[in-house]
C-alpha positions as CSV (number, residue, x, y, z in Angstrom):
1,M,-0.2,-0.2,-0.1
2,Q,1.5,3.3,-0.9
3,K,1.6,5.6,1.8
4,N,3.2,9.4,2.6
5,D,3.8,9.6,-1.2
6,M,1.2,11.9,-3.0
7,S,1.6,10.8,-6.1
8,L,-1.3,8.4,-7.2
9,G,-0.6,6.7,-10.6
10,L,-3.7,6.6,-12.8
11,I,-4.3,5.3,-16.6
12,L,-7.1,6.5,-18.7
13,D,-8.0,5.2,-21.8
14,K,-9.0,7.3,-24.5
15,S,-12.9,6.8,-23.8
16,S,-12.3,8.2,-20.4
17,F,-10.0,11.0,-21.1
18,Q,-12.1,12.5,-24.3
19,M,-14.8,13.1,-21.8
20,L,-12.8,15.5,-19.5
21,N,-12.5,19.4,-20.3
22,F,-9.7,21.6,-19.4
23,D,-11.3,22.5,-15.7
24,E,-11.4,19.2,-14.8
25,I,-7.8,17.7,-16.3
26,V,-6.1,20.3,-14.2
27,L,-7.8,19.0,-10.8
28,L,-7.2,15.2,-12.1
29,H,-3.8,16.4,-12.4
30,N,-3.3,18.0,-9.0
31,Y,-4.9,14.9,-7.8
32,F,-3.3,11.9,-9.8
33,I,0.3,11.5,-12.0
34,P,-1.2,10.0,-15.0
35,T,0.2,7.2,-16.8
36,I,0.2,7.6,-20.4
37,C,0.2,4.8,-22.5
38,P,1.9,4.6,-25.8
39,I,-1.3,3.2,-27.0
40,L,-3.6,6.0,-25.9
41,V,-1.2,8.5,-28.0
42,M,-1.3,6.7,-31.2
43,E,-5.3,6.9,-30.9
44,V,-5.0,10.4,-30.6
45,L,-2.9,10.9,-34.0
46,G,-5.2,8.4,-34.9
47,D,-7.8,11.3,-34.8
48,L,-5.6,13.3,-37.8
49,K,-8.3,12.5,-40.8
50,K,-8.2,13.9,-44.5
51,E,-11.3,17.1,-44.6
52,E,-13.5,15.8,-47.5
53,G,-12.7,17.1,-50.5
54,T,-9.4,18.8,-49.8
55,E,-5.6,17.6,-49.7
56,G,-5.3,18.7,-46.1
57,Y,-6.0,17.0,-42.4
58,S,-8.5,18.5,-39.5
59,K,-5.5,19.0,-37.2
60,D,-8.0,20.7,-34.4
61,R,-9.1,17.2,-32.3
62,V,-5.4,16.4,-32.1
63,V,-4.3,19.8,-31.3
64,D,-7.1,19.5,-28.4
65,F,-6.4,16.3,-26.7
66,S,-2.5,17.0,-26.7
67,R,-2.8,20.1,-25.0
68,K,-4.8,17.9,-22.5
69,L,-2.9,14.8,-22.4
70,L,0.6,16.6,-21.2
71,P,-0.4,19.5,-19.0
72,Y,2.7,18.8,-16.1
73,H,2.2,15.9,-14.4
74,S,1.9,13.3,-16.6
75,A,4.2,11.1,-18.4
76,V,4.4,8.3,-21.2
77,N,4.8,5.1,-20.0
78,V,7.8,3.0,-21.6
79,N,6.0,0.7,-24.4
80,F,5.0,-2.9,-23.0
81,L,6.5,-5.1,-25.8
82,K,10.1,-3.2,-24.9
83,L,9.6,-3.9,-21.5
84,I,9.1,-7.7,-21.9
85,N,12.0,-7.9,-24.5
86,E,14.1,-6.7,-21.6
87,E,13.0,-8.7,-19.0
88,L,13.4,-12.1,-20.8
89,I,17.0,-10.8,-21.4
90,G,17.4,-10.6,-18.0
91,N,16.9,-6.6,-17.2
92,K,14.8,-6.3,-14.0
93,I,11.5,-4.6,-14.6
94,P,10.6,-2.7,-11.7
95,F,6.4,-2.3,-11.1
96,D,5.2,0.0,-8.5
97,N,2.2,1.1,-9.5
98,K,4.1,4.5,-10.7
99,P,5.0,5.4,-14.7
100,L,8.1,3.4,-15.6
101,L,9.8,6.0,-17.9
102,G,12.8,5.8,-20.6
103,N,15.6,7.6,-21.4
104,V,17.5,7.4,-18.0
105,T,20.8,8.6,-17.0
106,A,23.0,8.3,-14.3
107,V,24.0,11.2,-12.8
108,Q,26.2,11.8,-9.7
109,S,25.6,15.2,-7.8
110,A,28.2,17.7,-5.8
111,D,27.2,16.0,-2.3
112,G,28.2,12.5,-3.9
113,Q,24.7,11.1,-4.2
114,K,24.1,9.3,-7.0
115,G,20.4,9.7,-8.9
116,L,18.9,9.8,-12.5
117,H,18.2,12.6,-15.2
118,I,15.0,11.2,-17.4
119,D,14.7,12.6,-20.9
120,I,12.0,13.8,-22.5
121,S,10.6,10.8,-24.8
122,Q,10.0,10.8,-28.3
123,E,6.4,10.4,-28.1
124,E,6.3,13.5,-25.3
125,K,8.3,15.7,-28.0
126,A,6.1,14.5,-30.6
127,I,3.0,15.4,-28.6
128,N,4.5,18.8,-27.9
129,R,4.4,19.7,-31.8
130,W,1.0,18.7,-31.9
131,K,0.2,21.0,-29.5
132,E,1.2,23.7,-31.8
133,G,-0.6,22.0,-34.8
134,D,2.6,21.1,-36.0
135,F,2.1,17.3,-37.9
136,T,5.0,15.6,-40.0
137,T,4.5,13.5,-43.3
138,I,5.0,11.0,-41.0
139,D,2.5,11.4,-38.4
140,E,-0.1,12.0,-41.3
141,I,1.3,8.4,-43.0
142,T,1.0,6.8,-39.2
143,A,-2.5,8.3,-38.8
144,D,-3.7,6.6,-41.8
145,L,-2.2,3.6,-41.4
146,W,-3.1,3.4,-37.6
147,R,-6.9,3.7,-39.1
148,T,-6.2,1.1,-41.6
149,I,-5.2,-1.2,-39.0
150,T,-8.4,-0.6,-36.5
151,T,-11.2,-0.9,-39.2
152,E,-9.4,-4.6,-40.3
153,K,-12.2,-6.9,-40.1
154,D,-10.6,-10.2,-40.4
155,I,-8.3,-9.5,-37.7
156,L,-10.3,-11.5,-34.6
157,V,-11.9,-13.8,-37.4
158,N,-8.0,-14.8,-38.4
159,L,-7.1,-15.0,-34.8
160,K,-9.9,-17.2,-33.5
161,E,-9.0,-19.9,-36.5
162,K,-5.1,-19.6,-35.3
163,L,-6.4,-20.6,-31.6
164,K,-8.5,-23.8,-32.7
165,D,-5.0,-25.3,-32.8
166,S,-3.4,-24.0,-29.7
167,T,-1.7,-26.1,-27.4
168,L,-2.8,-23.7,-24.6
169,G,-6.9,-23.9,-23.3
170,E,-7.7,-26.4,-25.0
171,R,-10.5,-27.2,-22.3
172,K,-14.1,-25.7,-23.7
173,I,-15.2,-23.0,-21.0
174,K,-18.9,-21.9,-20.9
175,K,-18.9,-19.6,-17.9
176,I,-17.1,-16.8,-17.2
177,E,-16.1,-17.6,-13.8
178,D,-14.3,-20.5,-14.9
179,L,-11.9,-18.5,-16.8
180,C,-9.2,-17.5,-14.3
181,P,-9.1,-20.6,-12.3
182,Y,-8.5,-22.6,-15.4
183,V,-6.1,-19.7,-16.8
184,D,-4.2,-20.3,-13.6
185,E,-4.1,-24.0,-13.2
186,I,-2.4,-23.4,-16.7
187,L,0.3,-20.6,-15.7
188,G,1.5,-22.9,-12.4
189,D,1.2,-26.0,-14.4
190,D,5.2,-27.3,-14.2
191,T,5.0,-29.5,-17.5
192,K,3.6,-26.4,-19.4
193,Q,6.2,-23.5,-18.8
194,S,8.3,-24.1,-21.1
195,D,4.9,-23.8,-23.9
196,L,4.1,-21.0,-21.8
197,L,7.6,-19.5,-23.1
198,S,7.1,-20.2,-26.5
199,F,3.4,-18.9,-26.7
200,I,5.0,-15.3,-25.0
201,I,7.4,-15.3,-27.9
202,S,5.0,-16.2,-30.6
203,E,2.1,-13.8,-29.2
204,F,4.4,-10.3,-28.5
205,S,6.4,-10.9,-31.4
206,I,10.1,-11.4,-29.9
207,D,12.5,-11.6,-32.2
208,T,13.2,-14.9,-33.5
209,S,16.7,-14.4,-33.0
210,I,17.2,-14.0,-29.6
211,A,14.8,-16.7,-28.9
212,G,17.2,-19.4,-28.8
213,S,19.6,-17.2,-26.1
214,I,15.8,-16.5,-24.3
215,F,14.9,-20.3,-23.3
216,L,18.9,-21.0,-22.7
217,K,18.7,-18.0,-19.7
218,W,15.2,-19.9,-18.7
219,E,16.8,-23.4,-18.4
220,Q,20.3,-22.3,-16.7
221,S,18.1,-20.2,-14.4
222,E,16.8,-21.0,-10.5
223,F,13.4,-20.1,-11.4
224,K,11.5,-22.4,-13.5
225,L,8.3,-21.0,-13.5
226,I,7.9,-18.0,-15.8
227,K,6.0,-16.4,-12.9
228,E,9.4,-16.0,-11.0
229,F,11.7,-15.5,-14.1
230,A,9.8,-12.8,-15.7
231,P,6.9,-11.9,-13.5
232,Y,6.5,-8.1,-15.5
233,T,5.9,-10.8,-18.8
234,F,4.0,-13.4,-17.4
235,F,1.5,-10.7,-16.0
236,C,1.1,-9.9,-19.6
237,C,0.8,-13.4,-20.7
238,R,-1.5,-14.2,-18.1
239,V,-3.6,-10.7,-19.9
240,K,-3.3,-12.2,-23.3
241,L,-4.1,-15.7,-22.8
242,I,-7.3,-15.1,-20.8
243,F,-8.1,-12.4,-24.2
244,N,-7.4,-15.5,-26.5
245,L,-9.9,-17.8,-24.1
246,V,-12.7,-15.4,-24.1
247,L,-12.3,-14.8,-28.0
248,K,-12.2,-18.6,-28.3
249,N,-15.1,-19.5,-26.1
250,E,-17.2,-16.5,-26.7
251,L,-17.2,-15.4,-23.2
252,F,-18.6,-11.6,-24.2
253,G,-20.4,-12.5,-26.8
254,G,-18.5,-10.9,-29.2
255,V,-15.5,-8.9,-29.5
256,R,-14.8,-6.2,-31.6
257,P,-11.0,-5.9,-34.1
258,T,-10.4,-2.8,-31.8
259,N,-10.1,-4.7,-28.6
260,L,-6.9,-5.8,-29.5
261,L,-5.9,-2.3,-29.2
262,D,-7.8,-1.9,-26.0
263,L,-6.1,-4.9,-24.6
264,E,-3.0,-2.7,-24.7
265,Y,-4.2,-0.7,-21.9
266,L,-4.2,-3.6,-19.4
267,Y,-0.3,-4.6,-19.8
268,Y,0.2,-1.2,-18.2
269,L,-2.1,-1.9,-14.8
270,P,1.3,-2.5,-12.8
271,F,2.2,1.0,-13.2
272,C,-0.5,2.7,-11.8
273,Y,-3.2,2.4,-8.8
274,V,-5.9,3.2,-10.6
275,F,-7.5,2.8,-13.7
276,S,-10.4,4.1,-15.4
277,S,-12.6,3.7,-19.1
278,N,-15.5,4.0,-20.2
279,D,-15.6,1.0,-22.6
280,K,-17.6,-1.6,-22.3
281,F,-14.8,-4.3,-23.2
282,H,-12.7,-2.9,-20.4
283,K,-15.7,-3.1,-17.7
284,R,-15.8,-6.5,-18.7
285,M,-11.9,-7.5,-18.9
286,I,-11.0,-5.5,-16.0
287,P,-12.7,-7.6,-13.1
288,L,-10.6,-10.9,-14.4
289,V,-7.2,-9.2,-14.7
290,I,-6.4,-6.4,-12.1
291,G,-4.7,-6.6,-9.1
292,E,-6.0,-6.2,-4.9
293,H,-4.6,-3.1,-4.8
294,H,-5.6,-1.4,-8.1
295,T,-9.3,0.4,-8.1
296,F,-11.2,0.8,-11.2
297,I,-13.5,3.6,-11.8
298,S,-15.9,4.3,-14.6
299,G,-15.1,7.2,-17.0
300,E,-18.7,8.8,-16.0
301,E,-17.9,8.2,-12.5
302,L,-14.5,10.1,-12.7
303,K,-16.2,12.6,-14.9
304,A,-18.8,13.2,-12.0
305,D,-16.5,13.5,-9.9
306,L,-14.1,15.8,-11.1
307,K,-17.1,17.8,-12.4
308,S,-18.5,17.9,-8.9
309,L,-15.1,19.6,-7.2
310,V,-14.4,22.1,-10.2
311,S,-18.3,23.3,-9.1
312,Y,-17.4,23.3,-5.5
313,R,-13.8,24.9,-6.2
314,S,-15.5,27.7,-7.8
315,T,-17.6,28.8,-4.5
316,L,-14.4,29.3,-2.9
317,S,-13.5,32.8,-2.4
318,E,-10.5,32.7,0.5
319,K,-6.8,32.5,-1.5
320,N,-5.7,29.8,0.8
321,D,-9.1,27.2,0.3
322,I,-8.1,28.1,-3.4
323,E,-4.6,27.4,-3.2
324,R,-5.3,23.9,-0.8
325,T,-7.4,22.3,-4.0
326,Q,-4.4,22.7,-6.1
327,R,-2.6,20.6,-3.6
328,E,-4.8,18.2,-2.2
329,P,-8.4,17.1,-2.6
330,P,-11.2,18.9,-0.3
331,L,-12.4,17.0,2.6
332,I,-15.3,16.0,0.9
333,P,-16.1,11.9,2.2
334,T,-18.9,11.1,-0.8
335,S,-16.2,12.2,-3.6
336,L,-14.4,9.5,-5.1
337,I,-11.3,10.8,-5.4
338,Y,-11.2,11.6,-1.5
339,Q,-12.1,8.1,-1.1
340,L,-9.1,7.2,-3.1
341,W,-6.5,9.6,-1.2
342,T,-7.4,7.7,2.2
343,K,-7.5,4.4,0.8
344,Y,-4.0,4.9,-0.7
345,F,-2.3,7.7,1.6
346,D,-1.9,8.3,5.2
347,W,-4.6,11.2,4.5
348,P,-6.0,13.9,5.8
349,N,-2.7,14.3,7.8
350,K,-3.7,14.6,11.6
351,Q,-0.9,17.3,12.3
352,K,0.6,19.6,9.5
353,R,3.3,22.3,10.0
354,E,4.5,25.2,8.0
355,V,7.5,25.2,6.1
356,S,10.1,28.3,7.0
357,D,11.5,30.2,4.5
358,E,15.1,28.6,5.9
359,E,14.0,25.4,4.7
360,L,12.5,26.7,1.4
361,E,15.6,28.1,0.9
362,A,17.6,24.7,1.3
363,M,15.4,22.7,-0.3
364,K,15.7,24.9,-3.2
365,K,19.7,24.5,-3.3
366,K,19.3,20.7,-3.1
367,M,17.2,20.7,-6.2
368,D,19.6,22.7,-8.2
369,E,22.3,20.4,-7.2
370,M,20.2,17.5,-8.5
371,I,19.3,19.0,-11.7
372,D,23.2,20.4,-12.1
373,A,24.4,16.8,-11.1
374,S,27.3,15.3,-13.6
375,E,26.4,12.1,-15.7
376,I,28.5,9.4,-14.4
377,G,29.7,6.0,-16.6
378,E,28.6,3.3,-14.0
379,T,24.8,1.9,-13.7
380,T,23.5,3.6,-10.4
381,N,20.8,1.7,-8.4
382,T,17.5,2.8,-10.6
383,E,15.0,1.1,-7.9
384,N,16.2,3.3,-5.1
385,P,18.0,5.9,-6.4
386,D,18.8,8.7,-3.9
387,F,17.2,11.6,-6.2
388,I,15.0,11.8,-9.8
389,V,15.1,14.6,-12.1
390,R,12.4,14.5,-14.7
391,K,13.2,16.9,-17.5
392,H,10.2,18.6,-18.9
393,W,9.4,20.9,-22.0
394,M,6.7,23.7,-21.4
395,R,5.5,26.3,-23.4
396,P,4.6,29.6,-21.6
397,T,0.7,29.0,-22.7
398,D,0.9,25.5,-21.0
399,L,-0.9,25.2,-17.9
400,C,1.3,25.8,-14.6
401,P,2.5,22.9,-12.9
402,C,1.1,24.6,-9.8
403,G,-2.0,23.4,-10.1
404,S,-3.8,27.0,-10.3
405,G,-5.3,26.3,-13.7
406,K,-3.7,29.5,-15.3
407,Q,-1.3,29.4,-18.1
408,L,2.8,29.5,-17.0
409,K,3.1,33.0,-18.5
410,D,0.4,34.5,-16.0
411,C,1.4,32.5,-13.1
412,H,4.5,31.4,-11.7
413,L,6.5,32.6,-14.8
414,K,5.5,35.7,-14.7
415,Q,5.4,35.8,-10.7
416,N,9.4,34.6,-11.4
417,N,10.2,37.6,-13.8
418,K,9.0,40.1,-11.6
């Protein structure tokens, strides 16, 4: 359980994300750290459509979504396929319900502390371009290709045909409540671990040139269960096997081609505490794959709660009361976000003390040392670094990270320039 670390990881799929207006996005970022899945980035770009009767593209919707996607606290997670590949060749994948970011450089500060500098990702660079309405030819080609892939009608028909010959999951499942016990029986069977590893290599498109070395590493490992050999990969394997058997046994009555893409969101559950979707497929799948420390909330529930908190905030007149809503949710026990904070944090804090000017100055000096830390050749401990600095590109017209809802140029940038 997460305690004394006010950073509640949240994943939104597109169905939940597109329901929120800018005022609601502000409060969302005040109370959560949104983990942006690469699949969401692609879905946003997919809305870059050709305008009828012209040679150009309609960009307004993508620009609007991009401005809502990366206001300040959100982060694009490393692609799940890259993580699976990394884990299978021997690199440990930490998952502690927080975003897992790439572009990491080991650094050391002047006082000898070792930490990490996290550079802006390629996805974040692209989103920052889209905010300005700057789309490359590659973006347009990718958007067209994306729409072609997502409208392919035969993709699930072909997959279902392929599943007939699968050596995993031959038993006929008639009731959804029988599915997970059967899947877990397969996953825990000592005699099926080699088949599971083959399934993983096939299903997640692992490069065949390294498949032999992966099998050798597994055979030489003390961990013979895939669950122990590659925990994150095992999680993804379980999600995919459940989906395959849902499809094979027609347990949802019917699925759409886009459900294969919807499935990708679920591979990122280890990097959040809260998952929100308004998608029917997700609502059916979540009970089968969600962990005991996770919470699922529908898009309607999240939207309604944020809308209510925005309305409440508008009634406040005292500066201190307004600023408090930038740091923590209002003390309204019926609020869904209040309930999430009490579930995951030691909150509301019973005792609070004011930070002195001297303490603030010392903290600023320490932060400057971390920012100015020098790159080091050796690899620092990525699990327990002394500090982490994440680089973030912002325009003057972006929302201020303080959570005021004002643009940076009208808030702290303006104050710092006085």
